[in-house]
N, C-alpha and C positions, 0 to 999 in steps of 0.2 A: 652351881653357885648362883645365889640370888643377889642381884644388884641392889645395893642399899643407898640411902642418901649419903652415907659416908663415902661410898665409891664415887658417887657423882661429884661430891665436894672435892675429893682428891683429884679428880680429873681436871678440876679448875685451878689446881694449885700452880704456883709459879714454877715449881720443879717439873711438873708434868708439861706445862707449856714450853719450857726450855727444852725438855727431852723431845717433844714433838717437833719443835723447830729444828733441832739437831738432826733428827731422822729425816725430815723433809729436805734439809740441805744435802744430806748424803744421797738421798734418792735423786735429787737434781744433778748431783755430781755424776752419779751412775748414768743418768740419761745423757748427759753431755759426753761422757766417755763412749757410750754405745753409739751415739750419733757420729762421733769422729771415726768410729770403726765401720761406718756404713750401715748401721742398723737404723730403722725408722720406727716411729710409734706403731704399735699394733693396731691395725685398722681392720675392719671386717672385709674379708675378701669373699666374694660370692662363691658358694659351694660349686665345686667342679671346675673353677677357673684356675689355671696354672699361674703361679706367681713366683718369681725367683727372688723377690725382695727378701731381705733379712729384717725381721721384726724384733724389737726388744719387748720384754714382758711388761705388764702393768707394774709400775713401781709406785709404791705409796709409803710415805714416811708416817709411821704410827708410833703410838706409845702404849705399853701394856698398862693394866690396871695398877700394877705396882710401880709404874713410873719408868720402866726401862725403854729407851728408844729402840725402835725396830724398823727395818725396811721390808715391806712385804713385796715379794716378787711373784707376779702372776704367771700364768701359763703362756708359752710361746710355741710356735710351730717347730716340729722336729728338726727341720733344716737349720733354722735359726739357732736352736739349742745346740746342735752339733757344731756349728760355726763358732758359737760363743765358747763351747768347751775347748775347741782347738786353740782359740786365742788365749784363753786362760791357761791352758796347759803349756803353750809356748812361753808365756810370760813367767810361769812358775819355773820352767826349766832354765830360762835366762837368769832369773833371780838366784836359783840354786847354783848355777855356774859362776855367777858374780861373787857369791859368798864363799865359794870353795877355794 
């Protein structure tokens, strides 16, 4: 796909700015929730150094060319991903039990 002046103008539209602001707000909410769960921002850990910290992924609030708000989730270490999966699964089971 070739980016045209129309695409650039669309990115500047009020609708796109609002969508980007919404996506950034959700990304910030996710950062806050992960922080409360004990995760820390993903920082470079020197290769070969054991680190038991849990890291959250890179979180970016973005907007697609068509104007849809999106939150981009970056890569995280396997231990952090495993812990996050456990937390989400526990929350899903609790939610399911509450609605049954």
